C-alpha positions as CSV (number, residue, x, y, z in Angstrom):
1,M,0.0,0.0,0.0
2,T,1.2,3.5,-0.8
3,S,-0.1,6.8,0.3
4,T,0.3,10.3,-1.1
5,L,0.8,13.3,1.2
6,E,0.4,16.9,0.2
7,V,2.1,19.4,2.5
8,N,1.7,23.2,2.3
9,L,4.9,24.8,3.4
10,P,5.4,28.5,4.0
11,D,7.1,30.5,1.3
12,S,10.0,31.0,3.7
13,V,10.9,27.2,3.3
14,H,13.4,26.9,0.5
15,L,14.0,23.1,0.2
16,S,14.1,21.0,-2.9
17,D,11.7,18.1,-3.3
18,F,14.7,15.8,-2.8
19,N,15.6,17.3,0.5
20,L,12.0,17.2,1.8
21,K,11.7,13.6,0.8
22,M,15.1,12.8,2.5
23,I,14.1,14.6,5.7
24,L,10.9,12.5,5.9
25,A,12.5,9.2,4.9
26,A,15.5,9.8,7.2
27,K,13.1,10.4,10.2
28,L,11.0,7.4,9.4
29,F,14.1,5.2,9.0
30,D,15.4,6.6,12.3
31,L,12.1,5.7,14.0
32,G,12.3,2.2,12.6
33,E,9.2,2.7,10.5
34,L,11.0,2.2,7.2
35,S,13.9,-0.1,6.3
36,S,16.8,1.5,4.5
37,G,15.5,0.0,1.2
38,Q,12.0,1.3,1.7
39,A,13.4,4.8,2.6
40,A,15.6,4.8,-0.5
41,K,12.7,3.8,-2.7
42,M,10.5,6.6,-1.1
43,V,13.2,9.2,-2.1
44,G,13.8,7.6,-5.5
45,I,17.4,6.6,-5.0
46,G,19.3,3.4,-4.4
47,R,19.8,1.9,-0.9
48,R,23.5,2.5,-1.0
49,E,23.1,6.1,-1.9
50,F,20.5,6.5,0.9
51,L,22.8,5.0,3.5
52,E,25.7,7.2,2.3
53,T,23.4,10.3,2.4
54,V,21.3,9.9,5.5
55,G,24.0,10.9,7.9
56,K,23.8,14.5,6.5
57,Y,20.3,14.5,7.9
58,G,21.4,13.7,11.4
59,V,20.6,10.0,11.3
60,S,23.0,7.1,12.0
61,I,22.8,4.0,9.8
62,F,23.7,1.9,12.8
63,Q,20.4,2.3,14.7
64,Y,22.4,2.1,17.9
65,D,21.4,4.0,21.1
66,A,23.4,5.1,24.1
67,E,22.2,2.2,26.3
68,E,23.3,-0.3,23.7
69,L,26.7,1.3,23.6
70,R,27.0,1.3,27.4
71,Q,26.1,-2.4,27.4
72,D,28.7,-3.2,24.8
73,V,31.4,-1.3,26.6
74,E,30.6,-3.3,29.8
75,R,30.8,-6.6,27.9
76,L,34.2,-5.6,26.5
77,K,35.5,-4.8,29.9
78,R,34.9,-8.3,31.1
């Protein structure tokens, strides 16, 4: 199933369609709502390009939070 969304932005927002799609796809990927492949398809690019680009939008491709990092550090100390 696919959905279409129409968004009315103020004239003061000067973002390309690509950037708007990337912002939305990156956030949905970060929330775990989309896989990297689904997010890439939504933007209209390949998965590899999405993964190489998503960091510019403040999203890590590793989906790794601070608590997971702390647990891994504790495991490594043992």
